[in-house]
TIFI-440147 format. One line per field, with one value per residue: residue in one letter; residue number from 1; x, y, z of N, C-alpha, C, O in turn. Coordinates in pm, 1 decimal. Each point is the difference from the previous one (the first is absolute). Layout:
<nodes>
aa	c(A:...)
i	c(NUM:...)
n_east	c(X:...)
n_north	c(Y:...)
n_up	c(Z:...)
ca_east	c(X:...)
ca_north	c(Y:...)
ca_up	c(Z:...)
c_east	c(X:...)
c_north	c(Y:...)
c_up	c(Z:...)
o_east	c(X:...)
o_north	c(Y:...)
o_up	c(Z:...)
</nodes>
This chain:
<nodes>
aa	c(M:S:R:S:D:P:V:E:A:G:P:A:R:A:L:R:A:L:L:F:A:M:I:V:L:G:A:M:F:A:A:S:Q:Y:S:S:P:W:A:E:K:A:W:W:R:Q:A:F:E:S:A:A:F:L:P:I:Q:L:G:T:A:V:G:L:M:V:A:S:R:R:A:A:L:P:D:G:T:R:R:G:L:R:H:L:T:V:A:F:G:F:V:A:T:G:S:L:L:W:F:L:A:F:L:R:G:I:D:V:R:Y:I:S:A:L:D:F:V:Y:F:G:F:Y:P)
i	c(1:2:3:4:5:6:7:8:9:10:11:12:13:14:15:16:17:18:19:20:21:22:23:24:25:26:27:28:29:30:31:32:33:34:35:36:37:38:39:40:41:42:43:44:45:46:47:48:49:50:51:52:53:54:55:56:57:58:59:60:61:62:63:64:65:66:67:68:69:70:71:72:73:74:75:76:77:78:79:80:81:82:83:84:85:86:87:88:89:90:91:92:93:94:95:96:97:98:99:100:101:102:103:104:105:106:107:108:109:110:111:112:113:114:115:116:117:118:119:120:121:122:123)
n_east	c(5025.9:-9.2:154.5:-188.4:126.8:147.7:200.4:71.9:-11.9:112.2:231.0:32.7:44.0:204.7:163.9:-32.9:142.8:206.6:14.8:39.4:163.3:176.1:-12.1:20.3:121.8:173.4:-27.6:55.7:197.3:-27.6:-21.3:194.6:264.3:-119.6:34.2:186.2:-98.9:148.1:-92.4:-36.6:173.5:-123.0:-107.1:-130.3:-215.3:-161.7:-157.0:-218.6:-134.1:-109.4:-130.2:-93.7:53.6:-172.2:-191.3:-69.2:-37.8:-131.9:-220.5:-117.9:10.8:-235.4:-178.4:-42.9:-186.8:-192.5:-158.5:-17.0:-183.5:-159.6:-6.6:-212.4:-126.2:-10.3:245.0:100.6:-10.2:110.0:146.6:-41.6:53.6:233.3:192.3:-2.2:211.7:266.2:7.0:-20.3:210.1:184.6:-32.5:118.7:187.0:62.7:64.7:236.1:147.5:46.9:95.1:234.7:-33.9:7.5:78.4:194.9:75.3:187.7:78.5:-37.6:135.6:-49.0:-37.7:91.1:-67.3:-225.8:28.6:50.4:-139.0:-195.3:-4.0:-63.3:-213.4:-72.2:-209.9)
n_north	c(11005.9:-105.3:152.3:-4.7:-184.2:101.4:-62.7:-159.4:134.7:244.3:-29.0:-8.0:138.5:112.1:-92.2:56.9:178.1:111.0:-104.5:110.5:162.2:-81.6:30.1:203.1:182.9:-105.5:100.0:192.9:-48.6:-65.1:227.0:140.8:30.8:65.8:211.6:50.4:-158.9:-112.3:-220.3:-206.9:-21.1:77.4:195.8:182.8:-152.1:69.6:147.7:16.6:-92.0:143.5:96.0:-193.8:-18.3:91.8:83.2:-172.2:63.1:160.7:23.9:-169.7:116.5:42.9:-110.5:13.4:140.1:5.7:-143.1:41.1:101.4:-188.5:138.5:-4.0:94.4:-224.5:-62.5:-174.8:79.0:75.9:-124.3:-157.2:84.3:1.1:-75.9:-120.1:138.5:-13.7:-187.7:66.6:-50.7:-208.3:-124.0:79.4:-31.5:-214.1:27.0:99.0:-196.8:-141.3:79.2:11.2:-263.7:-62.3:88.0:-116.9:-148.3:-3.8:-120.8:9.1:-22.5:-184.0:-101.1:12.9:155.7:-114.5:-162.0:135.5:157.6:-66.6:-68.7:206.6:36.9:-161.5:57.2)
n_up	c(21272.8:-168.5:61.9:-92.5:-93.1:127.8:104.3:166.7:175.3:74.9:20.8:220.8:146.6:-8.9:51.1:225.0:30.0:11.1:227.7:182.3:1.1:146.9:224.4:82.7:30.8:156.5:226.7:55.4:92.3:236.5:90.5:35.0:43.3:252.9:-70.2:-135.9:-153.1:-38.1:-149.9:152.5:-98.0:171.4:-98.1:82.5:-83.2:-105.8:41.5:70.5:-140.4:-163.4:141.3:-36.2:-250.0:-60.4:40.7:-160.6:-219.5:-119.2:-28.5:-99.6:-196.6:57.0:-98.2:-196.4:-37.6:-12.4:-137.4:-191.3:66.5:-23.4:118.2:-6.7:-156.3:28.6:12.1:110.9:199.4:212.0:20.2:147.6:208.5:9.5:25.8:185.4:114.6:-6.9:203.0:200.4:43.8:56.8:211.2:208.8:-44.5:50.3:218.0:77.1:-8.8:134.5:181.1:-27.3:49.6:184.5:189.6:-47.8:154.5:87.1:-229.1:248.4:-194.6:-84.2:-222.4:179.0:-160.3:-48.5:-192.3:-195.7:-29.7:-122.6:-241.6:-46.5:44.6:-168.8:80.3)
ca_east	c(-80.7:64.8:-65.6:66.4:110.5:-117.3:-10.0:-84.5:-158.9:-64.7:6.1:-68.7:-160.6:-19.7:4.9:-110.0:-127.5:0.7:-62.2:-151.1:-60.4:36.4:-31.9:-117.0:36.0:19.9:-148.7:-61.9:60.2:-5.8:-135.3:-29.1:34.2:-41.8:-175.3:-42.3:94.5:55.9:-49.1:-182.4:23.0:-3.6:145.8:81.1:60.1:115.7:141.6:43.0:53.4:114.7:71.7:-34.0:138.2:122.7:-11.7:38.4:145.5:69.4:-10.8:94.4:132.4:50.2:-46.4:99.4:111.8:-62.6:79.8:101.3:57.0:29.9:127.2:-19.1:8.5:119.5:-13.0:-53.3:-115.5:-69.6:6.3:-77.3:-127.8:0.4:-28.6:-180.6:-34.1:-4.2:-65.6:-111.2:-2.6:-2.2:-115.6:-116.2:60.0:-62.7:-161.0:-47.4:3.1:-151.7:-93.3:-31.9:-12.4:-166.9:-43.5:28.7:-120.7:93.4:-51.0:174.5:-1.6:75.9:140.7:37.7:167.0:31.0:49.3:131.3:-8.6:-22.8:80.8:139.9:-0.5:-122.4:36.6)
ca_north	c(59.1:99.7:84.8:26.3:130.3:85.6:23.4:-86.3:-4.9:85.6:-86.8:-144.5:30.7:0.9:-129.4:-91.8:77.1:-22.4:-124.3:-4.3:62.3:-68.1:-96.5:91.1:20.9:-138.6:-74.9:101.4:-45.5:-100.4:-0.9:64.4:-140.1:-161.5:28.1:-4.5:30.1:132.5:75.0:27.7:108.1:123.9:43.1:0.6:-91.7:-71.7:123.6:-44.3:-82.5:26.4:64.7:-41.5:-66.5:97.3:8.3:-87.6:-4.3:120.6:-53.7:-125.3:55.3:84.3:-99.2:-38.8:109.8:53.0:-92.1:-17.6:105.4:-17.0:-5.8:-123.3:-97.8:51.8:83.5:-67.8:27.5:177.6:8.0:-102.2:114.2:130.9:-102.9:-25.9:156.4:51.4:-67.3:0.6:199.0:-33.7:-77.2:78.2:60.3:-81.9:24.9:119.5:-20.1:-96.4:73.7:109.8:-1.1:7.3:118.9:74.7:-74.8:-51.8:-86.4:-51.6:-133.9:-78.7:28.3:178.8:94.5:71.6:-144.5:4.7:27.7:-127.6:-75.1:14.5:21.0:-33.9:-39.2)
ca_up	c(-150.5:-93.5:-108.9:-91.1:-44.0:-121.2:-186.2:-62.1:20.2:-165.9:-136.1:-35.5:-1.0:-133.6:-74.8:8.8:-76.0:-171.6:-54.3:12.0:-115.9:-98.7:-0.3:-12.0:-142.8:-48.7:12.8:-92.7:-136.9:-52.6:-10.0:-126.0:-67.0:-27.0:9.9:-114.9:-120.0:-38.8:-68.9:80.0:124.9:-28.1:-44.8:127.8:70.9:-91.2:48.4:122.4:37.2:-70.5:93.1:113.7:55.7:-18.8:140.2:73.2:-40.6:91.3:144.5:6.2:-2.5:65.3:125.0:10.2:23.3:157.7:50.8:-12.0:90.0:129.3:61.5:91.4:-132.0:-61.4:-135.0:-148.2:-10.0:-46.6:-133.3:-90.8:4.3:-100.2:-159.1:-24.7:-8.7:-148.6:-114.5:31.2:-67.2:-155.5:7.7:-14.3:-97.0:-103.0:19.9:-29.7:-156.3:-32.3:35.9:-93.6:-125.6:10.7:-23.7:-185.2:-62.0:-61.9:58.4:44.2:-57.2:126.1:11.6:-52.8:76.5:146.4:40.3:11.7:133.9:82.9:31.1:27.3:128.1:71.4:119.0)
c_east	c(102.3:-96.8:4.7:44.7:-125.1:62.1:-43.1:-125.2:-57.0:-14.2:-83.3:-136.5:-38.3:-26.8:-78.0:-150.1:34.9:-14.6:-162.1:-61.1:30.5:-132.2:-171.4:-8.5:-36.7:-157.2:-72.6:24.3:-35.2:-184.3:-55.5:1.1:-61.5:-176.3:-52.1:105.5:55.6:-56.8:-108.4:71.1:26.6:161.3:63.2:39.2:174.0:112.0:67.7:88.9:151.5:90.2:-1.8:144.9:126.9:16.3:49.3:139.3:97.3:4.1:119.1:121.7:11.2:50.6:208.9:178.7:7.3:112.1:151.8:108.0:32.6:161.8:33.9:63.1:139.6:7.3:-49.7:-170.3:-26.3:71.0:-74.6:-153.6:-1.8:-17.1:-137.3:-106.4:-38.8:-67.9:-158.1:-46.7:-34.6:-147.1:-111.6:27.3:-92.0:-172.7:-63.9:3.7:-150.7:-138.1:-5.5:-2.3:-137.8:-26.5:-23.4:-105.5:90.8:-60.6:145.3:-55.9:58.5:157.6:28.3:110.2:0.6:33.9:134.3:13.1:-26.0:86.6:175.0:28.9:-90.3:85.0:-29.6)
c_north	c(69.1:83.8:-1.1:154.6:150.0:35.5:-110.2:-13.3:36.7:-109.6:-106.4:61.1:50.3:-107.4:-38.9:94.1:-54.7:-153.2:7.1:53.2:-80.0:-145.5:3.9:-36.0:-120.7:-58.0:81.3:-55.9:-128.1:-59.3:53.0:-107.8:-135.4:33.8:-11.3:14.9:166.5:107.2:105.9:122.3:126.1:49.0:-14.1:-80.6:-91.6:104.8:-61.6:-152.0:-4.1:88.8:-57.3:-63.4:115.3:54.8:-114.5:-24.0:93.8:-48.4:-85.1:81.8:91.0:-88.8:-111.5:98.4:18.8:-117.1:-14.0:86.4:-29.1:-44.2:-145.2:-116.5:-29.8:51.0:-73.0:-14.6:93.5:12.4:-84.3:84.2:92.5:-84.3:4.0:126.5:7.7:-83.3:38.5:177.8:-23.7:-13.1:117.9:101.9:-39.3:1.6:121.6:76.5:-57.5:82.2:120.3:-24.9:-56.4:140.6:54.1:-95.4:-107.8:-172.3:-86.1:-151.7:-77.4:9.4:165.5:30.6:51.7:-110.8:40.3:71.0:-70.9:-106.3:27.0:14.7:-53.4:-83.1:-114.6)
c_up	c(-76.6:-85.3:-110.3:-60.0:-76.8:-121.7:-74.6:-8.8:-118.4:-130.3:49.1:2.1:-159.1:-68.9:30.9:-62.2:-134.3:-25.9:19.1:-140.7:-155.0:-13.0:-58.8:-165.2:-115.7:-18.8:-90.3:-151.5:-34.0:-2.1:-155.6:-123.6:-66.5:14.5:-113.7:-110.4:-1.4:-109.2:45.9:118.7:-29.6:-31.8:148.9:67.4:-129.1:18.3:147.1:-22.2:-87.5:105.4:121.5:83.7:25.0:157.2:83.0:-25.3:106.3:156.2:17.4:3.1:94.3:160.0:-0.7:-10.9:134.0:116.3:-42.9:77.5:112.4:53.7:51.6:-85.5:-60.6:-117.2:-110.9:11.3:-69.2:-169.9:-72.9:22.6:-75.4:-123.9:-11.2:-24.4:-122.8:-110.5:-2.2:-78.5:-167.6:-65.0:-39.0:-98.7:-135.8:32.4:-52.8:-146.2:-66.4:23.2:-81.5:-128.7:26.4:-11.2:-133.4:-74.1:-79.5:102.1:-13.5:12.5:155.8:-11.5:-90.9:48.7:174.9:93.8:66.3:115.8:118.1:43.8:38.1:140.4:101.9:119.8:61.7)
o_east	c(50.5:-102.2:120.7:-35.4:-96.6:-61.6:-52.6:-52.5:-64.7:-107.0:-61.4:-80.6:-106.0:-106.9:-51.2:-108.0:-78.0:-14.1:-76.7:-97.1:-60.4:-33.0:-60.5:-55.6:-76.6:-44.7:-67.3:-80.9:-5.1:-45.9:-96.8:-94.3:16.4:-76.7:-119.3:92.3:-65.2:9.9:-25.5:-71.6:72.2:100.9:83.6:101.2:109.5:118.5:118.6:103.8:99.4:117.9:49.8:25.9:117.0:112.9:52.9:76.4:84.5:100.8:102.9:59.1:116.0:87.4:65.8:118.5:108.7:89.0:71.0:121.8:82.2:51.4:112.3:79.8:64.7:-94.3:-64.4:-57.6:-52.9:-64.1:-16.8:-83.1:-105.2:-106.4:-56.9:-113.0:-111.3:-29.5:-53.6:-99.6:-73.6:-39.9:-81.8:-102.3:-59.8:-86.4:-111.9:-55.6:-66.7:-94.8:-109.9:11.8:-66.5:-55.4:-94.2:-70.9:-70.5:-46.5:63.6:-76.4:43.3:75.5:-38.3:72.7:82.6:3.2:33.2:83.3:70.8:38.5:81.6:116.4:-7.9:112.8:42.8)
o_north	c(91.9:-37.6:2.1:116.5:-8.5:42.6:18.6:-69.7:-68.1:-25.8:-51.6:-49.7:-32.1:4.5:-64.2:-49.5:-72.8:-27.6:-51.1:-53.7:7.4:-55.8:-91.8:-90.4:-0.6:-60.5:-69.8:3.1:-33.9:-108.2:-39.6:-50.5:-67.0:-88.5:-30.6:79.0:102.4:122.3:113.8:47.9:23.3:-64.0:-87.3:8.5:-50.3:-30.8:-27.8:-8.0:-61.8:-13.9:74.3:-13.3:-13.2:-23.2:24.1:-38.7:-35.1:-27.1:42.4:-18.5:31.5:21.5:-30.3:-31.2:4.1:20.9:-29.9:-16.8:62.4:-96.9:-46.2:-84.1:96.9:49.7:47.4:-46.1:13.7:78.9:38.9:-8.4:47.1:6.5:58.4:-1.7:8.2:32.6:-20.1:62.3:61.2:44.7:9.4:66.1:82.4:-11.5:13.8:100.6:55.6:-8.3:49.5:88.1:13.4:25.7:72.5:32.5:-47.5:-7.3:-32.5:-44.2:70.1:44.8:34.7:-50.8:57.5:18.2:-41.6:-50.9:-1.8:-17.7:-86.1:-11.7:45.3:-49.2:-22.0)
o_up	c(64.4:-57.3:-24.2:18.0:-75.8:-97.7:-109.7:-86.9:-79.6:-55.1:-93.3:-78.6:-53.7:-60.8:-91.7:-32.0:-61.4:-119.2:-81.6:-53.2:-107.0:-104.6:-55.5:-62.4:-96.4:-97.4:-75.8:-92.7:-118.2:-36.8:-65.0:-60.8:-101.9:38.2:0.9:20.0:20.1:9.2:-39.5:87.9:-97.0:29.6:22.9:69.5:25.1:-12.9:17.7:65.7:38.1:-32.4:84.6:119.6:35.8:43.3:108.5:88.4:82.3:65.4:52.6:106.4:26.7:84.0:99.5:12.2:57.6:82.4:96.1:-3.8:67.1:-55.9:20.3:41.4:-39.9:-61.5:-93.6:-98.6:-110.4:-69.4:-115.5:-90.4:-43.0:-61.6:-92.3:-49.0:-52.0:-115.1:-109.0:-36.6:-77.4:-107.6:-91.5:-18.0:-69.3:-86.9:-49.5:-44.2:-87.3:-78.1:-24.6:-85.1:-102.7:-106.8:-32.0:-95.2:-88.9:113.7:-100.3:85.8:91.4:86.2:-111.7:85.4:70.9:121.8:111.0:75.0:100.6:115.6:32.7:38.5:114.2:3.6:113.3)
</nodes>
């Protein structure tokens, strides 16, 4: 039996914990999203739904960044993972701007200036 490399075990454990947290947050978001119409929800639930994607997108970016540092991967794969990391960073920036607009009471339409941030680097 071969023992796992302790250098690889730390990031693998962190990625599993990150995945679990993202699944829990995604389940909470889905339960909140489909429980009632937007207008009938309390302000805190609207705020949660406006910000729920941000940790998922940042968590995905962090997970991709950690994965791209694995020496066992081919250079092209590592480069691709870094590009996806940047893409999710831009998507997270769009989500952050969306949430800040929500907090300020600005109604963001479906087609808005935020779409330039989203569409430019959407994974």
